[in-house]
N, C-alpha and C positions, 0 to 999 in steps of 0.2 A: 504494500500500500504506500502511495506517495506521501511525503511529509504533510502536505496541505490536506490531503484526505484524512490522514490520521488526526490532525488538529481539529478538523471539522467533526469527526466522529467523537472525539473527546468532548467538544463543546455540546454536541447533541446529547451525549450520555449525561453530562452535567445538568443540562436543561431538563431532561426527563426526570432525573433524580430530584431536582428542586421542585418540579411540579408535583411529584408524588409526595414529597415531604410537606409541601404547602397544604395539600389535601388532608393529610394526616393531622397537621398542625391545627387546621380548622375544626376538627372534631375532638382533638385532644392536644392542647398546647404543650403538655409535658412530654409529648412524643418527640418533640424537637431536641430536648435535652438528652433523651435516651438514644436518639439517632446519632447525636454528636458524640456521645460516649462510645457507641458501637463503632463509629467511623474512626475514632482515635485508636481503639483496639486494633481495628483492621489496618490502619496506617502503620502502627508499630510492627505488626506481623509482616506486612509487605516490605517494610524497610529492612527488617531482620533478614528476610530472604533475598534482599538485593533487588527487589522489583520497584525501583525508584519512580518510574513513570506512573505505575498504578498507585503507589503511595502518594504521589503528588496530586493525583486526581481525588483521592480520599481526603487529602488535606484541604483542597479547594472546596470540596463538599462540606467539610466541617466548618470552614470559615463562612460559607454561605449560610449555614444553619445559625450562625451568630448574628447575621444581618437582620436588624430589627425592622428594616424596610420590607424585607421579604417575609419575615416571621414576626409580626408585631405581637407585643405582650397583650394579654387580655386584661380587661378592667379588674377582674378578680385577682390576677397575679400582681398588678400594680398596687392593690390595696394591702397586700400582705407585707 
């Protein structure tokens, strides 16, 4: 696969993951925190194996999960 195609595929996978995470976040806002924890564990596992490109994708996903524009806090969470 050509480098440009690979980058486009990575971007598409990230967009799909964020869309799924947003849908889950709408029904259970604590799911975002659990997904971020799971992404961190997967990141560490991939880095340990030397799969740096895959680990980078997981890192980007984890960072996206922390973006309050993509995953706003609910009113209940802000009150706590």
